Kinemage of the C-alpha trace (Angstrom):
@kinemage 1
@onewidth
@group {chain A} dominant
@subgroup {mainchain}
@vectorlist {calphas} color= white
{ca met a 1} P 0.000 0.000 0.000
{ca val a 2} L 1.374 3.384 -0.993
{ca arg a 3} L 1.181 5.947 1.789
{ca glu a 4} L 0.733 9.657 1.263
{ca ile a 5} L 3.823 11.732 2.034
{ca arg a 6} L 3.283 15.100 3.686
{ca trp a 7} L 5.913 17.814 3.829
{ca thr a 8} L 6.048 19.743 7.102
{ca val a 9} L 7.064 23.392 7.192
{ca glu a 10} L 10.432 22.413 8.659
{ca ser a 11} L 11.065 19.775 6.006
{ca val a 12} L 10.409 22.309 3.232
{ca glu a 13} L 12.696 24.860 4.884
{ca thr a 14} L 15.547 22.431 5.483
{ca phe a 15} L 15.237 20.976 1.959
{ca glu a 16} L 15.482 24.482 0.525
{ca lys a 17} L 18.515 25.222 2.710
{ca val a 18} L 20.302 22.162 1.351
{ca ile a 19} L 19.508 23.264 -2.208
{ca glu a 20} L 20.745 26.803 -1.488
{ca tyr a 21} L 23.965 25.457 -0.001
{ca leu a 22} L 24.573 23.170 -2.967
{ca glu a 23} L 23.881 26.007 -5.420
{ca phe a 24} L 26.345 28.247 -3.578
{ca lys a 25} L 29.168 25.750 -2.976
{ca trp a 26} L 28.760 23.188 -5.757
{ca thr a 27} L 27.616 22.833 -9.353
{ca pro a 28} L 24.166 22.342 -10.881
{ca lys a 29} L 25.122 18.688 -11.340
{ca glu a 30} L 25.289 18.161 -7.552
{ca val a 31} L 22.004 20.015 -7.056
{ca lys a 32} L 20.296 17.778 -9.584
{ca his a 33} L 21.859 14.673 -8.020
{ca phe a 34} L 20.508 15.628 -4.597
{ca ile a 35} L 17.006 16.246 -5.977
{ca val a 36} L 16.984 12.958 -7.914
{ca glu a 37} L 18.214 11.011 -4.886
{ca thr a 38} L 15.607 12.680 -2.671
{ca glu a 39} L 12.823 11.746 -5.098
{ca lys a 40} L 14.105 8.159 -5.186
{ca val a 41} L 14.125 7.911 -1.378
{ca leu a 42} L 10.611 9.392 -1.201
{ca arg a 43} L 9.344 6.709 -3.586
{ca tyr a 44} L 10.948 4.013 -1.434
{ca ile a 45} L 9.438 5.508 1.713
{ca ser a 46} L 5.932 5.680 0.241
{ca leu a 47} L 6.090 2.032 -0.841
{ca asn a 48} L 7.903 0.585 2.159
{ca pro a 49} L 8.086 3.124 5.019
{ca lys a 50} L 9.902 0.799 7.416
{ca met a 51} L 12.692 0.184 4.943
{ca phe a 52} L 15.032 2.711 6.548
{ca arg a 53} L 16.571 2.592 9.995
{ca lys a 54} L 14.510 3.335 13.072
{ca ser a 55} L 15.387 6.212 15.331
{ca his a 56} L 15.429 5.974 19.103
{ca val a 57} L 12.094 7.874 19.011
{ca leu a 58} L 8.894 5.896 18.394
{ca asn a 59} L 7.745 5.806 14.739
{ca ile a 60} L 10.645 7.970 13.570
{ca his a 61} L 12.886 6.708 10.778
{ca glu a 62} L 16.028 8.060 9.132
{ca ala a 63} L 16.861 7.691 5.451
{ca val a 64} L 20.309 8.528 4.117
{ca ile a 65} L 19.997 10.479 0.869
{ca thr a 66} L 23.670 11.282 0.295
{ca pro a 67} L 26.682 10.743 2.548
{ca his a 68} L 26.078 14.202 4.041
{ca asn a 69} L 22.269 14.395 4.016
{ca met a 70} L 19.626 12.423 5.813
{ca leu a 71} L 15.834 12.624 5.842
{ca val a 72} L 13.983 12.162 9.124
{ca tyr a 73} L 10.340 11.133 8.850
{ca lys a 74} L 7.501 9.931 11.050
{ca leu a 75} L 5.117 7.077 10.328
{ca tyr a 76} L 1.389 7.331 10.887
{ca pro a 77} L -1.202 4.661 10.015
{ca thr a 78} L -2.491 6.640 7.033
{ca his a 79} L 0.422 8.842 5.964
{ca ile a 80} L 4.049 9.824 6.450
{ca asp a 81} L 5.268 13.214 7.662
{ca leu a 82} L 8.669 14.410 6.510
{ca ile a 83} L 10.189 16.061 9.562
{ca thr a 84} L 13.536 17.457 8.477
{ca phe a 85} L 16.528 17.116 6.212
{ca trp a 86} L 19.635 16.754 8.343
{ca asp a 87} L 23.291 17.411 7.561
{ca thr a 88} L 25.033 14.333 8.959
{ca arg a 89} L 28.107 16.394 9.833
{ca gln a 90} L 26.141 18.305 12.480
{ca asn a 91} L 26.113 17.443 16.146
{ca pro a 92} L 23.562 14.598 16.534
{ca val a 93} L 22.455 15.995 19.900
{ca lys a 94} L 20.835 18.915 18.028
{ca arg a 95} L 18.671 16.509 16.056
């Protein structure tokens, strides 16, 4: 069963920040790669939401998009909320 994916305000903001960073520091090729990989992970999540590793918090999962970017999402019976995009180089305590 395919579950609906919902973007939270924070997930939109953090996704846009990653894009801005990539546009500033890298090339359009890296920006496109990040977007393509994000779309691929979202398809996987909608089809099999428990595919990615569980967090220490109930119903929270973490999907690695690139070596430096992770997506944190929460499972509900009827849908999935994207919580945030996380730079894996940051202090994990802040997450």
